[in-house]
N, C-alpha and C positions, 0 to 999 in steps of 0.2 A: 504494500500500500504506500502510495506517495505521501511524503510528509510536507505539511505546511508549517513553517516557522512564522509565527505572527508577532509583530510588535504590538504594543499596547494600543496605539491609535485606532487600528481597525477594530479591535475588540470593543473599545469604547464607542466607536461609531455604530457598530452593530447592536450594541446594548441600547443606545438611544432609540433605535428603530424597532426594537423588540425582535430582532432577527438573529440574536446570538445563538439560541438553541437550534434554529434552522441551519446556521452555519456549522455548528458542531455535529450535525447529522450528515454532513457531506461525506462522501466516500474517500476521505483522507484521514491521516493521523495528524491531528492539529496539536502543535506544541508551542510553548512559550518558555523562554529562559526564566529560571527561578527568580532572578533579580527583578525582572519586569513584572512578574506576577506579584511579588511582595511589595515593590516600591513604586510601580507605575499605575497600578489599578487602585488608586487611593479612594476613589468614590464608590468602589464596589464594596458592599458589606461582606462580612465573613460568611453570611448565609449565601450571598450571590457567588462568592468565590467557591464555596463548597458545591453549589449547583453546577458551576462550570466544570469542576472536577468530576462530579457525578455524571454530567452529560458527555464526558469523554476528553476534555482538555487535559493534555499532559504537561506537566511542569518539569523541565529538565535542568539539572545542575550542569554548569559548564565545567569541563575538566580544566586543569591548570593551563594546558597548552592553549585552549580556546580563550581563557581569561587573558593570557599574555597577548594573544593575537588581537583581542578586542582593545586592549590598552594601546597596542601599536597602531591599530587602525584609527583610534581617536587621536593619537599624536600626529598621524599623517593627515587626518581630516577633522580638525578641531571644531568644525561647525556641527558635527554629529555628537549627540549625547552619548555617554558611556553605555546607556541602555540600548540605543540603536546599534552600537558597536557589538554588544553582546549578541543581539539578534543576528547581525551580519556574521559574526564569527561562528555561531552555531549553524547558520545556513551554509556557510562555506565548508564546514566540517562534515556535513551530511550530503553525500552525493545525490544528485537529482532531486533535492528538496526545492521547495518554492518558498520564497520570502514574501510575506504579506505585510506591506507597510504603506502608510500614508505620507511618509517623509520623502520629499523629492530628492534631497541629497543622498539619502540612503538608497533610494531606487537607482540613482545614477551610478553610485559606486558598486552596487550589487551587479548591475548590468555590465559594467566595465570588467567585472570579475567572472563573467559568464554564469551568474546565478540567476535562475528564473525568478522574476519579481513581478508582483501584481499589487493592486490596491483594492479598496473596498468595492469599487464598481465591478471588478472582476468577480469578487466574492458573491455579489448580488446575482450575476449571470450564472455562477456555479450553483447557487441556491435554486435558481429557476430550472436549470438543466436537471438537477436531482429531485425537483418537485418537493422540496422540504418546506416550502412556504407557498402560499397562493399568489397569483399574479396581482391581486388586489393588495395583498400585504407588501409586495415588492414596490408597487406604485406608491403606496403610502410612505414607505421608507425613502424612496427616491425624492418624493415631494418634501419630506421632512429635511432631507439633506439640502435640497434647493432653498428652503426657507430658513435654515439654521445658520445664523451668521458665525457661529463658532466652528463650522465645518467649512473653512475657507480654502482648503487645499484641493478640493475636488474640482476637476476641470468642468467649468460651467457648460461648455458645448457638449461634452460627452454625457454629462448628466441629463441635459435636455433631450438628447438623442435616445437615451435609455428610457426616459419617461414616455416619450412618443411611441417608442417600440412596444413597451409593455401595455400602454393604453390601447394600442391598435389590437393587441391580443384579446382584450376584453370586449371590444366592439365587433370583433369578427364573428 
């Protein structure tokens, strides 16, 4: 089973749209580095974190070599947070894994290192393909993304295209 290494931003965005469980039902093994789980998901209650684990999210400790790699990546790319670097190092260490992130800088560096990388809009499409949420739920999520000023990193044009595409599925 292919592994998705998620940073915290995509999990936070999916939580806002109530699609987190649908995401965790995808036919992937979904993991997050332990430091991100403990330090980046601050608005998640202990009950929500437990539900994530119960729904299949795996939390991985980074071995020493990956921690050293993350520190080196941050030294080379100081615009990245150490947590982004932990996600990168984990993705780099697991062949054929997918890095899921909303951070543009992290996406660029991952692509430059031949790591498959996607964002939350890709996750929405994967949820649709796997039918783990309804089209109406996906439209609601996308419209929430469009209206939420705190989700500034999503490409507006791509978001509008997805909304139109999913709305066309409802009217067919």
